[in-house]
PyMOL CGO cylinders between C-alpha atoms (Angstrom):
from pymol import cmd
from pymol.cgo import CYLINDER

trace = [
    CYLINDER, -11.41, 0.77, 10.69, -13.38, 2.83, 13.23, 0.3, 1, 1, 1, 1, 1, 1,
    CYLINDER, -13.38, 2.83, 13.23, -11.45, 4.83, 15.83, 0.3, 1, 1, 1, 1, 1, 1,
    CYLINDER, -11.45, 4.83, 15.83, -12.66, 6.49, 19.04, 0.3, 1, 1, 1, 1, 1, 1,
    CYLINDER, -12.66, 6.49, 19.04, -10.50, 9.35, 20.31, 0.3, 1, 1, 1, 1, 1, 1,
    CYLINDER, -10.50, 9.35, 20.31, -11.17, 10.58, 23.85, 0.3, 1, 1, 1, 1, 1, 1,
    CYLINDER, -11.17, 10.58, 23.85, -9.34, 13.88, 24.31, 0.3, 1, 1, 1, 1, 1, 1,
    CYLINDER, -9.34, 13.88, 24.31, -10.46, 17.08, 26.04, 0.3, 1, 1, 1, 1, 1, 1,
    CYLINDER, -10.46, 17.08, 26.04, -8.18, 19.37, 24.02, 0.3, 1, 1, 1, 1, 1, 1,
    CYLINDER, -8.18, 19.37, 24.02, -10.69, 19.92, 21.23, 0.3, 1, 1, 1, 1, 1, 1,
    CYLINDER, -10.69, 19.92, 21.23, -8.36, 21.68, 18.79, 0.3, 1, 1, 1, 1, 1, 1,
    CYLINDER, -8.36, 21.68, 18.79, -5.82, 18.86, 19.01, 0.3, 1, 1, 1, 1, 1, 1,
    CYLINDER, -5.82, 18.86, 19.01, -8.47, 16.13, 18.83, 0.3, 1, 1, 1, 1, 1, 1,
    CYLINDER, -8.47, 16.13, 18.83, -10.07, 17.66, 15.72, 0.3, 1, 1, 1, 1, 1, 1,
    CYLINDER, -10.07, 17.66, 15.72, -6.68, 18.13, 14.03, 0.3, 1, 1, 1, 1, 1, 1,
    CYLINDER, -6.68, 18.13, 14.03, -5.73, 14.49, 14.65, 0.3, 1, 1, 1, 1, 1, 1,
    CYLINDER, -5.73, 14.49, 14.65, -9.18, 13.35, 13.49, 0.3, 1, 1, 1, 1, 1, 1,
    CYLINDER, -9.18, 13.35, 13.49, -8.69, 15.17, 10.18, 0.3, 1, 1, 1, 1, 1, 1,
    CYLINDER, -8.69, 15.17, 10.18, -5.37, 13.39, 9.61, 0.3, 1, 1, 1, 1, 1, 1,
    CYLINDER, -5.37, 13.39, 9.61, -6.93, 10.01, 10.43, 0.3, 1, 1, 1, 1, 1, 1,
    CYLINDER, -6.93, 10.01, 10.43, -9.87, 10.64, 8.08, 0.3, 1, 1, 1, 1, 1, 1,
    CYLINDER, -9.87, 10.64, 8.08, -7.45, 11.51, 5.27, 0.3, 1, 1, 1, 1, 1, 1,
    CYLINDER, -7.45, 11.51, 5.27, -5.92, 8.08, 5.86, 0.3, 1, 1, 1, 1, 1, 1,
    CYLINDER, -5.92, 8.08, 5.86, -9.36, 6.47, 5.48, 0.3, 1, 1, 1, 1, 1, 1,
    CYLINDER, -9.36, 6.47, 5.48, -10.12, 5.85, 9.15, 0.3, 1, 1, 1, 1, 1, 1,
    CYLINDER, -10.12, 5.85, 9.15, -13.56, 6.64, 10.55, 0.3, 1, 1, 1, 1, 1, 1,
    CYLINDER, -13.56, 6.64, 10.55, -13.24, 8.73, 13.71, 0.3, 1, 1, 1, 1, 1, 1,
    CYLINDER, -13.24, 8.73, 13.71, -15.58, 9.62, 16.58, 0.3, 1, 1, 1, 1, 1, 1,
    CYLINDER, -15.58, 9.62, 16.58, -14.53, 12.16, 19.20, 0.3, 1, 1, 1, 1, 1, 1,
    CYLINDER, -14.53, 12.16, 19.20, -15.42, 12.40, 22.88, 0.3, 1, 1, 1, 1, 1, 1,
    CYLINDER, -15.42, 12.40, 22.88, -14.23, 15.33, 24.97, 0.3, 1, 1, 1, 1, 1, 1,
    CYLINDER, -14.23, 15.33, 24.97, -14.72, 14.06, 28.53, 0.3, 1, 1, 1, 1, 1, 1,
    CYLINDER, -14.72, 14.06, 28.53, -14.37, 10.80, 30.40, 0.3, 1, 1, 1, 1, 1, 1,
    CYLINDER, -14.37, 10.80, 30.40, -18.06, 10.04, 30.88, 0.3, 1, 1, 1, 1, 1, 1,
    CYLINDER, -18.06, 10.04, 30.88, -18.85, 10.36, 27.16, 0.3, 1, 1, 1, 1, 1, 1,
    CYLINDER, -18.85, 10.36, 27.16, -15.68, 8.44, 26.32, 0.3, 1, 1, 1, 1, 1, 1,
    CYLINDER, -15.68, 8.44, 26.32, -16.78, 5.53, 28.51, 0.3, 1, 1, 1, 1, 1, 1,
    CYLINDER, -16.78, 5.53, 28.51, -20.29, 5.51, 27.03, 0.3, 1, 1, 1, 1, 1, 1,
    CYLINDER, -20.29, 5.51, 27.03, -18.89, 5.46, 23.50, 0.3, 1, 1, 1, 1, 1, 1,
    CYLINDER, -18.89, 5.46, 23.50, -16.31, 2.80, 24.37, 0.3, 1, 1, 1, 1, 1, 1,
    CYLINDER, -16.31, 2.80, 24.37, -18.88, 0.49, 25.99, 0.3, 1, 1, 1, 1, 1, 1,
    CYLINDER, -18.88, 0.49, 25.99, -20.79, 0.36, 22.68, 0.3, 1, 1, 1, 1, 1, 1,
    CYLINDER, -20.79, 0.36, 22.68, -18.14, -2.10, 21.45, 0.3, 1, 1, 1, 1, 1, 1,
    CYLINDER, -18.14, -2.10, 21.45, -18.23, -0.75, 17.87, 0.3, 1, 1, 1, 1, 1, 1,
    CYLINDER, -18.23, -0.75, 17.87, -14.65, 0.55, 17.75, 0.3, 1, 1, 1, 1, 1, 1,
    CYLINDER, -14.65, 0.55, 17.75, -11.57, -1.19, 16.40, 0.3, 1, 1, 1, 1, 1, 1,
    CYLINDER, -11.57, -1.19, 16.40, -9.13, 0.97, 18.40, 0.3, 1, 1, 1, 1, 1, 1,
    CYLINDER, -9.13, 0.97, 18.40, -9.54, 3.59, 21.16, 0.3, 1, 1, 1, 1, 1, 1,
    CYLINDER, -9.54, 3.59, 21.16, -7.12, 6.51, 21.59, 0.3, 1, 1, 1, 1, 1, 1,
    CYLINDER, -7.12, 6.51, 21.59, -7.51, 7.54, 25.22, 0.3, 1, 1, 1, 1, 1, 1,
    CYLINDER, -7.51, 7.54, 25.22, -6.03, 10.52, 27.05, 0.3, 1, 1, 1, 1, 1, 1,
    CYLINDER, -6.03, 10.52, 27.05, -5.27, 9.94, 30.74, 0.3, 1, 1, 1, 1, 1, 1,
    CYLINDER, -5.27, 9.94, 30.74, -6.08, 13.45, 31.99, 0.3, 1, 1, 1, 1, 1, 1,
    CYLINDER, -6.08, 13.45, 31.99, -9.78, 14.04, 31.28, 0.3, 1, 1, 1, 1, 1, 1,
    CYLINDER, -9.78, 14.04, 31.28, -12.65, 15.92, 32.93, 0.3, 1, 1, 1, 1, 1, 1,
    CYLINDER, -12.65, 15.92, 32.93, -15.39, 13.94, 34.73, 0.3, 1, 1, 1, 1, 1, 1,
    CYLINDER, -15.39, 13.94, 34.73, -13.48, 10.62, 34.59, 0.3, 1, 1, 1, 1, 1, 1,
    CYLINDER, -13.48, 10.62, 34.59, -9.80, 9.91, 34.03, 0.3, 1, 1, 1, 1, 1, 1,
    CYLINDER, -9.80, 9.91, 34.03, -8.46, 7.64, 31.32, 0.3, 1, 1, 1, 1, 1, 1,
    CYLINDER, -8.46, 7.64, 31.32, -7.19, 4.90, 33.66, 0.3, 1, 1, 1, 1, 1, 1,
    CYLINDER, -7.19, 4.90, 33.66, -10.65, 4.60, 35.25, 0.3, 1, 1, 1, 1, 1, 1,
    CYLINDER, -10.65, 4.60, 35.25, -12.24, 4.41, 31.80, 0.3, 1, 1, 1, 1, 1, 1,
    CYLINDER, -12.24, 4.41, 31.80, -9.78, 1.70, 30.76, 0.3, 1, 1, 1, 1, 1, 1,
    CYLINDER, -9.78, 1.70, 30.76, -10.46, -0.38, 33.89, 0.3, 1, 1, 1, 1, 1, 1,
    CYLINDER, -10.46, -0.38, 33.89, -14.22, -0.05, 33.38, 0.3, 1, 1, 1, 1, 1, 1,
    CYLINDER, -14.22, -0.05, 33.38, -13.96, -1.14, 29.74, 0.3, 1, 1, 1, 1, 1, 1,
    CYLINDER, -13.96, -1.14, 29.74, -11.92, -4.21, 30.64, 0.3, 1, 1, 1, 1, 1, 1,
    CYLINDER, -11.92, -4.21, 30.64, -14.28, -5.02, 33.54, 0.3, 1, 1, 1, 1, 1, 1,
    CYLINDER, -14.28, -5.02, 33.54, -17.15, -5.02, 31.01, 0.3, 1, 1, 1, 1, 1, 1,
    CYLINDER, -17.15, -5.02, 31.01, -15.17, -7.35, 28.71, 0.3, 1, 1, 1, 1, 1, 1,
    CYLINDER, -15.17, -7.35, 28.71, -14.52, -4.68, 26.08, 0.3, 1, 1, 1, 1, 1, 1,
    CYLINDER, -14.52, -4.68, 26.08, -11.19, -5.91, 24.65, 0.3, 1, 1, 1, 1, 1, 1,
    CYLINDER, -11.19, -5.91, 24.65, -10.82, -3.15, 22.05, 0.3, 1, 1, 1, 1, 1, 1,
    CYLINDER, -10.82, -3.15, 22.05, -7.11, -2.21, 21.74, 0.3, 1, 1, 1, 1, 1, 1,
    CYLINDER, -7.11, -2.21, 21.74, -6.35, 1.04, 23.61, 0.3, 1, 1, 1, 1, 1, 1,
    CYLINDER, -6.35, 1.04, 23.61, -3.57, 3.55, 22.96, 0.3, 1, 1, 1, 1, 1, 1,
    CYLINDER, -3.57, 3.55, 22.96, -3.06, 5.77, 26.02, 0.3, 1, 1, 1, 1, 1, 1,
    CYLINDER, -3.06, 5.77, 26.02, -1.96, 9.38, 25.61, 0.3, 1, 1, 1, 1, 1, 1,
    CYLINDER, -1.96, 9.38, 25.61, 0.37, 10.31, 28.47, 0.3, 1, 1, 1, 1, 1, 1,
    CYLINDER, 0.37, 10.31, 28.47, 2.30, 13.40, 29.51, 0.3, 1, 1, 1, 1, 1, 1,
    CYLINDER, 2.30, 13.40, 29.51, 5.92, 13.21, 28.39, 0.3, 1, 1, 1, 1, 1, 1,
    CYLINDER, 5.92, 13.21, 28.39, 8.14, 11.66, 31.06, 0.3, 1, 1, 1, 1, 1, 1,
    CYLINDER, 8.14, 11.66, 31.06, 5.26, 10.38, 33.23, 0.3, 1, 1, 1, 1, 1, 1,
    CYLINDER, 5.26, 10.38, 33.23, 6.55, 6.82, 33.60, 0.3, 1, 1, 1, 1, 1, 1,
    CYLINDER, 6.55, 6.82, 33.60, 4.11, 6.07, 36.43, 0.3, 1, 1, 1, 1, 1, 1,
    CYLINDER, 4.11, 6.07, 36.43, 1.13, 6.81, 34.14, 0.3, 1, 1, 1, 1, 1, 1,
    CYLINDER, 1.13, 6.81, 34.14, 2.53, 4.51, 31.46, 0.3, 1, 1, 1, 1, 1, 1,
    CYLINDER, 2.53, 4.51, 31.46, 3.05, 1.68, 33.93, 0.3, 1, 1, 1, 1, 1, 1,
    CYLINDER, 3.05, 1.68, 33.93, -0.42, 2.10, 35.48, 0.3, 1, 1, 1, 1, 1, 1,
    CYLINDER, -0.42, 2.10, 35.48, -1.97, 2.20, 32.02, 0.3, 1, 1, 1, 1, 1, 1,
    CYLINDER, -1.97, 2.20, 32.02, -0.27, -0.95, 30.78, 0.3, 1, 1, 1, 1, 1, 1,
    CYLINDER, -0.27, -0.95, 30.78, -1.07, -2.75, 34.03, 0.3, 1, 1, 1, 1, 1, 1,
    CYLINDER, -1.07, -2.75, 34.03, -4.73, -1.71, 33.62, 0.3, 1, 1, 1, 1, 1, 1,
    CYLINDER, -4.73, -1.71, 33.62, -5.00, -3.25, 30.16, 0.3, 1, 1, 1, 1, 1, 1,
    CYLINDER, -5.00, -3.25, 30.16, -3.68, -0.66, 27.69, 0.3, 1, 1, 1, 1, 1, 1,
    CYLINDER, -3.68, -0.66, 27.69, -2.06, -2.05, 24.54, 0.3, 1, 1, 1, 1, 1, 1,
    CYLINDER, -2.06, -2.05, 24.54, 0.25, 0.86, 23.77, 0.3, 1, 1, 1, 1, 1, 1,
    CYLINDER, 0.25, 0.86, 23.77, 0.96, 4.46, 24.76, 0.3, 1, 1, 1, 1, 1, 1,
    CYLINDER, 0.96, 4.46, 24.76, 2.09, 7.70, 23.16, 0.3, 1, 1, 1, 1, 1, 1,
    CYLINDER, 2.09, 7.70, 23.16, 3.69, 10.64, 24.99, 0.3, 1, 1, 1, 1, 1, 1,
    CYLINDER, 3.69, 10.64, 24.99, 2.23, 14.06, 24.15, 0.3, 1, 1, 1, 1, 1, 1,
    CYLINDER, 2.23, 14.06, 24.15, 3.04, 15.93, 22.03, 0.3, 1, 1, 1, 1, 1, 1,
    CYLINDER, 3.04, 15.93, 22.03, 3.43, 13.29, 19.32, 0.3, 1, 1, 1, 1, 1, 1,
    CYLINDER, 3.43, 13.29, 19.32, 3.84, 13.20, 15.54, 0.3, 1, 1, 1, 1, 1, 1,
    CYLINDER, 3.84, 13.20, 15.54, 0.79, 11.97, 13.64, 0.3, 1, 1, 1, 1, 1, 1,
    CYLINDER, 0.79, 11.97, 13.64, 3.05, 9.67, 11.58, 0.3, 1, 1, 1, 1, 1, 1,
    CYLINDER, 3.05, 9.67, 11.58, 3.94, 7.83, 14.77, 0.3, 1, 1, 1, 1, 1, 1,
    CYLINDER, 3.94, 7.83, 14.77, 0.27, 7.53, 15.73, 0.3, 1, 1, 1, 1, 1, 1,
    CYLINDER, 0.27, 7.53, 15.73, -0.55, 6.15, 12.27, 0.3, 1, 1, 1, 1, 1, 1,
    CYLINDER, -0.55, 6.15, 12.27, 2.24, 3.58, 12.64, 0.3, 1, 1, 1, 1, 1, 1,
    CYLINDER, 2.24, 3.58, 12.64, 0.88, 2.51, 16.05, 0.3, 1, 1, 1, 1, 1, 1,
    CYLINDER, 0.88, 2.51, 16.05, -2.63, 2.18, 14.60, 0.3, 1, 1, 1, 1, 1, 1,
    CYLINDER, -2.63, 2.18, 14.60, -1.37, 0.00, 11.75, 0.3, 1, 1, 1, 1, 1, 1,
    CYLINDER, -1.37, 0.00, 11.75, 0.55, -2.18, 14.19, 0.3, 1, 1, 1, 1, 1, 1,
    CYLINDER, 0.55, -2.18, 14.19, -2.48, -2.66, 16.45, 0.3, 1, 1, 1, 1, 1, 1,
    CYLINDER, -2.48, -2.66, 16.45, -4.66, -3.33, 13.41, 0.3, 1, 1, 1, 1, 1, 1,
    CYLINDER, -4.66, -3.33, 13.41, -2.30, -6.09, 12.28, 0.3, 1, 1, 1, 1, 1, 1,
    CYLINDER, -2.30, -6.09, 12.28, -2.21, -7.58, 15.76, 0.3, 1, 1, 1, 1, 1, 1,
    CYLINDER, -2.21, -7.58, 15.76, -6.00, -7.48, 16.01, 0.3, 1, 1, 1, 1, 1, 1,
    CYLINDER, -6.00, -7.48, 16.01, -6.70, -9.85, 13.11, 0.3, 1, 1, 1, 1, 1, 1,
    CYLINDER, -6.70, -9.85, 13.11, -4.94, -12.93, 11.78, 0.3, 1, 1, 1, 1, 1, 1,
    CYLINDER, -4.94, -12.93, 11.78, -6.15, -12.17, 8.25, 0.3, 1, 1, 1, 1, 1, 1,
    CYLINDER, -6.15, -12.17, 8.25, -3.95, -9.11, 7.80, 0.3, 1, 1, 1, 1, 1, 1,
    CYLINDER, -3.95, -9.11, 7.80, -0.56, -9.65, 6.17, 0.3, 1, 1, 1, 1, 1, 1,
    CYLINDER, -0.56, -9.65, 6.17, 2.59, -7.81, 7.28, 0.3, 1, 1, 1, 1, 1, 1,
    CYLINDER, 2.59, -7.81, 7.28, 1.94, -5.07, 4.72, 0.3, 1, 1, 1, 1, 1, 1,
    CYLINDER, 1.94, -5.07, 4.72, -1.52, -4.31, 6.14, 0.3, 1, 1, 1, 1, 1, 1,
    CYLINDER, -1.52, -4.31, 6.14, -3.40, -6.06, 3.30, 0.3, 1, 1, 1, 1, 1, 1,
    CYLINDER, -3.40, -6.06, 3.30, -6.60, -7.94, 4.18, 0.3, 1, 1, 1, 1, 1, 1,
    CYLINDER, -6.60, -7.94, 4.18, -6.90, -11.25, 2.35, 0.3, 1, 1, 1, 1, 1, 1,
    CYLINDER, -6.90, -11.25, 2.35, -9.92, -13.46, 1.90, 0.3, 1, 1, 1, 1, 1, 1,
    CYLINDER, -9.92, -13.46, 1.90, -10.42, -16.13, -0.74, 0.3, 1, 1, 1, 1, 1, 1,
    CYLINDER, -10.42, -16.13, -0.74, -9.09, -14.75, -4.02, 0.3, 1, 1, 1, 1, 1, 1,
    CYLINDER, -9.09, -14.75, -4.02, -9.29, -11.06, -3.04, 0.3, 1, 1, 1, 1, 1, 1,
    CYLINDER, -9.29, -11.06, -3.04, -6.88, -8.61, -1.41, 0.3, 1, 1, 1, 1, 1, 1,
    CYLINDER, -6.88, -8.61, -1.41, -8.09, -5.37, 0.16, 0.3, 1, 1, 1, 1, 1, 1,
    CYLINDER, -8.09, -5.37, 0.16, -5.86, -2.44, 1.11, 0.3, 1, 1, 1, 1, 1, 1,
    CYLINDER, -5.86, -2.44, 1.11, -8.04, -0.45, 3.57, 0.3, 1, 1, 1, 1, 1, 1,
    CYLINDER, -8.04, -0.45, 3.57, -5.76, 2.61, 3.35, 0.3, 1, 1, 1, 1, 1, 1,
    CYLINDER, -5.76, 2.61, 3.35, -5.58, 2.97, -0.44, 0.3, 1, 1, 1, 1, 1, 1,
    CYLINDER, -5.58, 2.97, -0.44, -9.13, 1.51, -0.88, 0.3, 1, 1, 1, 1, 1, 1,
    CYLINDER, -9.13, 1.51, -0.88, -7.73, -0.80, -3.57, 0.3, 1, 1, 1, 1, 1, 1,
    CYLINDER, -7.73, -0.80, -3.57, -9.38, -4.20, -4.09, 0.3, 1, 1, 1, 1, 1, 1,
    CYLINDER, -9.38, -4.20, -4.09, -7.44, -6.77, -6.13, 0.3, 1, 1, 1, 1, 1, 1,
    CYLINDER, -7.44, -6.77, -6.13, -8.35, -10.15, -7.60, 0.3, 1, 1, 1, 1, 1, 1,
    CYLINDER, -8.35, -10.15, -7.60, -6.42, -12.26, -10.11, 0.3, 1, 1, 1, 1, 1, 1,
    CYLINDER, -6.42, -12.26, -10.11, -4.39, -9.39, -11.52, 0.3, 1, 1, 1, 1, 1, 1,
    CYLINDER, -4.39, -9.39, -11.52, -7.38, -7.05, -11.77, 0.3, 1, 1, 1, 1, 1, 1,
    CYLINDER, -7.38, -7.05, -11.77, -7.92, -4.14, -9.40, 0.3, 1, 1, 1, 1, 1, 1,
    CYLINDER, -7.92, -4.14, -9.40, -10.60, -1.60, -8.60, 0.3, 1, 1, 1, 1, 1, 1,
    CYLINDER, -10.60, -1.60, -8.60, -10.87, 1.36, -6.23, 0.3, 1, 1, 1, 1, 1, 1,
    CYLINDER, -10.87, 1.36, -6.23, -13.69, 1.18, -3.70, 0.3, 1, 1, 1, 1, 1, 1,
    CYLINDER, -13.69, 1.18, -3.70, -15.43, 4.05, -1.98, 0.3, 1, 1, 1, 1, 1, 1,
    CYLINDER, -15.43, 4.05, -1.98, -14.56, 4.50, 1.69, 0.3, 1, 1, 1, 1, 1, 1,
    CYLINDER, -14.56, 4.50, 1.69, -17.84, 2.97, 2.88, 0.3, 1, 1, 1, 1, 1, 1,
    CYLINDER, -17.84, 2.97, 2.88, -17.49, 0.00, 0.49, 0.3, 1, 1, 1, 1, 1, 1,
    CYLINDER, -17.49, 0.00, 0.49, -13.99, -0.62, 1.80, 0.3, 1, 1, 1, 1, 1, 1,
    CYLINDER, -13.99, -0.62, 1.80, -15.14, -0.38, 5.43, 0.3, 1, 1, 1, 1, 1, 1,
    CYLINDER, -15.14, -0.38, 5.43, -18.02, -2.76, 4.74, 0.3, 1, 1, 1, 1, 1, 1,
    CYLINDER, -18.02, -2.76, 4.74, -15.78, -5.34, 3.07, 0.3, 1, 1, 1, 1, 1, 1,
    CYLINDER, -15.78, -5.34, 3.07, -13.20, -4.98, 5.86, 0.3, 1, 1, 1, 1, 1, 1,
    CYLINDER, -13.20, -4.98, 5.86, -15.90, -5.67, 8.45, 0.3, 1, 1, 1, 1, 1, 1,
    CYLINDER, -15.90, -5.67, 8.45, -17.17, -8.75, 6.59, 0.3, 1, 1, 1, 1, 1, 1,
    CYLINDER, -17.17, -8.75, 6.59, -13.63, -10.12, 6.16, 0.3, 1, 1, 1, 1, 1, 1,
    CYLINDER, -13.63, -10.12, 6.16, -12.82, -9.66, 9.84, 0.3, 1, 1, 1, 1, 1, 1,
    CYLINDER, -12.82, -9.66, 9.84, -16.08, -11.39, 10.80, 0.3, 1, 1, 1, 1, 1, 1,
    CYLINDER, -16.08, -11.39, 10.80, -15.28, -14.34, 8.51, 0.3, 1, 1, 1, 1, 1, 1,
    CYLINDER, -15.28, -14.34, 8.51, -17.77, -17.15, 9.02, 0.3, 1, 1, 1, 1, 1, 1,
    CYLINDER, -17.77, -17.15, 9.02, -20.12, -14.97, 11.08, 0.3, 1, 1, 1, 1, 1, 1,
    CYLINDER, -20.12, -14.97, 11.08, -23.38, -13.30, 10.12, 0.3, 1, 1, 1, 1, 1, 1,
    CYLINDER, -23.38, -13.30, 10.12, -23.15, -9.51, 10.41, 0.3, 1, 1, 1, 1, 1, 1,
    CYLINDER, -23.15, -9.51, 10.41, -26.48, -7.77, 11.07, 0.3, 1, 1, 1, 1, 1, 1,
    CYLINDER, -26.48, -7.77, 11.07, -27.56, -4.54, 9.40, 0.3, 1, 1, 1, 1, 1, 1,
    CYLINDER, -27.56, -4.54, 9.40, -27.62, -2.92, 12.84, 0.3, 1, 1, 1, 1, 1, 1,
    CYLINDER, -27.62, -2.92, 12.84, -24.01, -3.87, 13.46, 0.3, 1, 1, 1, 1, 1, 1,
    CYLINDER, -24.01, -3.87, 13.46, -22.97, -2.59, 10.02, 0.3, 1, 1, 1, 1, 1, 1,
    CYLINDER, -22.97, -2.59, 10.02, -24.69, 0.74, 10.68, 0.3, 1, 1, 1, 1, 1, 1,
    CYLINDER, -24.69, 0.74, 10.68, -22.98, 1.08, 14.07, 0.3, 1, 1, 1, 1, 1, 1,
    CYLINDER, -22.98, 1.08, 14.07, -19.53, 0.24, 12.66, 0.3, 1, 1, 1, 1, 1, 1,
    CYLINDER, -19.53, 0.24, 12.66, -19.76, 2.37, 9.51, 0.3, 1, 1, 1, 1, 1, 1,
    CYLINDER, -19.76, 2.37, 9.51, -21.79, 5.35, 10.69, 0.3, 1, 1, 1, 1, 1, 1,
    CYLINDER, -21.79, 5.35, 10.69, -21.63, 5.27, 14.53, 0.3, 1, 1, 1, 1, 1, 1,
    CYLINDER, -21.63, 5.27, 14.53, -24.15, 4.16, 17.13, 0.3, 1, 1, 1, 1, 1, 1,
    CYLINDER, -24.15, 4.16, 17.13, -25.93, 7.56, 17.31, 0.3, 1, 1, 1, 1, 1, 1,
    CYLINDER, -25.93, 7.56, 17.31, -26.46, 7.85, 13.53, 0.3, 1, 1, 1, 1, 1, 1,
    CYLINDER, -26.46, 7.85, 13.53, -29.82, 8.24, 11.79, 0.3, 1, 1, 1, 1, 1, 1,
    CYLINDER, -29.82, 8.24, 11.79, -28.72, 5.97, 8.92, 0.3, 1, 1, 1, 1, 1, 1,
    CYLINDER, -28.72, 5.97, 8.92, -31.33, 3.32, 8.06, 0.3, 1, 1, 1, 1, 1, 1,
    CYLINDER, -31.33, 3.32, 8.06, -31.30, -0.22, 6.67, 0.3, 1, 1, 1, 1, 1, 1,
    CYLINDER, -31.30, -0.22, 6.67, -31.62, 0.90, 3.05, 0.3, 1, 1, 1, 1, 1, 1,
    CYLINDER, -31.62, 0.90, 3.05, -28.26, 2.67, 3.32, 0.3, 1, 1, 1, 1, 1, 1,
    CYLINDER, -28.26, 2.67, 3.32, -26.66, -0.71, 4.10, 0.3, 1, 1, 1, 1, 1, 1,
    CYLINDER, -26.66, -0.71, 4.10, -28.55, -2.42, 1.26, 0.3, 1, 1, 1, 1, 1, 1,
    CYLINDER, -28.55, -2.42, 1.26, -27.28, 0.16, -1.25, 0.3, 1, 1, 1, 1, 1, 1,
    CYLINDER, -27.28, 0.16, -1.25, -23.62, -0.31, -0.22, 0.3, 1, 1, 1, 1, 1, 1,
    CYLINDER, -23.62, -0.31, -0.22, -23.95, -4.10, -0.22, 0.3, 1, 1, 1, 1, 1, 1,
    CYLINDER, -23.95, -4.10, -0.22, -25.40, -3.96, -3.75, 0.3, 1, 1, 1, 1, 1, 1,
    CYLINDER, -25.40, -3.96, -3.75, -22.59, -1.70, -5.00, 0.3, 1, 1, 1, 1, 1, 1,
    CYLINDER, -22.59, -1.70, -5.00, -19.92, -3.90, -3.40, 0.3, 1, 1, 1, 1, 1, 1,
    CYLINDER, -19.92, -3.90, -3.40, -21.45, -7.02, -4.96, 0.3, 1, 1, 1, 1, 1, 1,
    CYLINDER, -21.45, -7.02, -4.96, -21.21, -5.38, -8.39, 0.3, 1, 1, 1, 1, 1, 1,
    CYLINDER, -21.21, -5.38, -8.39, -17.54, -4.55, -7.89, 0.3, 1, 1, 1, 1, 1, 1,
    CYLINDER, -17.54, -4.55, -7.89, -16.73, -8.10, -6.77, 0.3, 1, 1, 1, 1, 1, 1,
    CYLINDER, -16.73, -8.10, -6.77, -18.49, -9.31, -9.93, 0.3, 1, 1, 1, 1, 1, 1,
    CYLINDER, -18.49, -9.31, -9.93, -16.46, -6.88, -12.06, 0.3, 1, 1, 1, 1, 1, 1,
    CYLINDER, -16.46, -6.88, -12.06, -13.31, -8.53, -10.71, 0.3, 1, 1, 1, 1, 1, 1,
    CYLINDER, -13.31, -8.53, -10.71, -14.71, -12.03, -11.44, 0.3, 1, 1, 1, 1, 1, 1,
    CYLINDER, -14.71, -12.03, -11.44, -14.08, -12.91, -7.81, 0.3, 1, 1, 1, 1, 1, 1,
    CYLINDER, -14.08, -12.91, -7.81, -15.23, -16.17, -6.23, 0.3, 1, 1, 1, 1, 1, 1,
    CYLINDER, -15.23, -16.17, -6.23, -16.04, -14.18, -3.07, 0.3, 1, 1, 1, 1, 1, 1,
    CYLINDER, -16.04, -14.18, -3.07, -19.68, -13.22, -2.64, 0.3, 1, 1, 1, 1, 1, 1,
    CYLINDER, -19.68, -13.22, -2.64, -21.88, -11.53, -0.03, 0.3, 1, 1, 1, 1, 1, 1,
    CYLINDER, -21.88, -11.53, -0.03, -24.79, -13.77, 0.99, 0.3, 1, 1, 1, 1, 1, 1,
    CYLINDER, -24.79, -13.77, 0.99, -27.99, -12.41, 2.51, 0.3, 1, 1, 1, 1, 1, 1,
    CYLINDER, -27.99, -12.41, 2.51, -29.33, -14.37, 5.47, 0.3, 1, 1, 1, 1, 1, 1,
    CYLINDER, -29.33, -14.37, 5.47, -32.97, -13.36, 5.62, 0.3, 1, 1, 1, 1, 1, 1,
    CYLINDER, -32.97, -13.36, 5.62, -33.86, -11.67, 8.89, 0.3, 1, 1, 1, 1, 1, 1,
    CYLINDER, -33.86, -11.67, 8.89, -30.29, -11.93, 10.19, 0.3, 1, 1, 1, 1, 1, 1,
    CYLINDER, -30.29, -11.93, 10.19, -27.82, -10.03, 8.01, 0.3, 1, 1, 1, 1, 1, 1,
    CYLINDER, -27.82, -10.03, 8.01, -24.92, -10.78, 5.67, 0.3, 1, 1, 1, 1, 1, 1,
    CYLINDER, -24.92, -10.78, 5.67, -22.07, -13.25, 5.51, 0.3, 1, 1, 1, 1, 1, 1,
    CYLINDER, -22.07, -13.25, 5.51, -19.02, -13.46, 3.25, 0.3, 1, 1, 1, 1, 1, 1,
    CYLINDER, -19.02, -13.46, 3.25, -18.41, -16.73, 1.43, 0.3, 1, 1, 1, 1, 1, 1,
]
cmd.load_cgo(trace, "trace")
């Protein structure tokens, strides 16, 4: 799962990002409103953590602009403690949840898991992604099939998560690169091909009926 955090307090943002990365989330940081909006409009994020008080453009304005451009990515607003008006304005503007600062990272992780479950019908109550005969735990990186299990690398897990969530749809190499490495990365197509090949081998090791099909000139689809 790829997270965008828009927060101008750099020390806090980097500390939270480290916690999220340890929990196997991919995290991009933006430190002002204009950059946050540009990143958010890319549409590559699964959840956006958005501070209200930001330089150059405030969080509520960013949120309204995202929704106006049909970006429906779930948004958690960061508000000052006790600022009920900010919470109400945020929810009315299209926010999905809010957290009052300062907050415990355990609470943030719980909110992220809840939004992740709400965001896809293929996730069970325990956060496990299911498709065909496989079960993927994106947080422990464990892939199970018929009583067998294997541990994926972070990128393999993120790739499989993306393909499961896009069930029935072709996912292009460009989209995979954006989701796994970010839209400003220098990663190339061969990086995707390597991870697809490794993931195919692990699915085969588990004797799974699930396979990754290549659609020439278009991308990949899970069947």
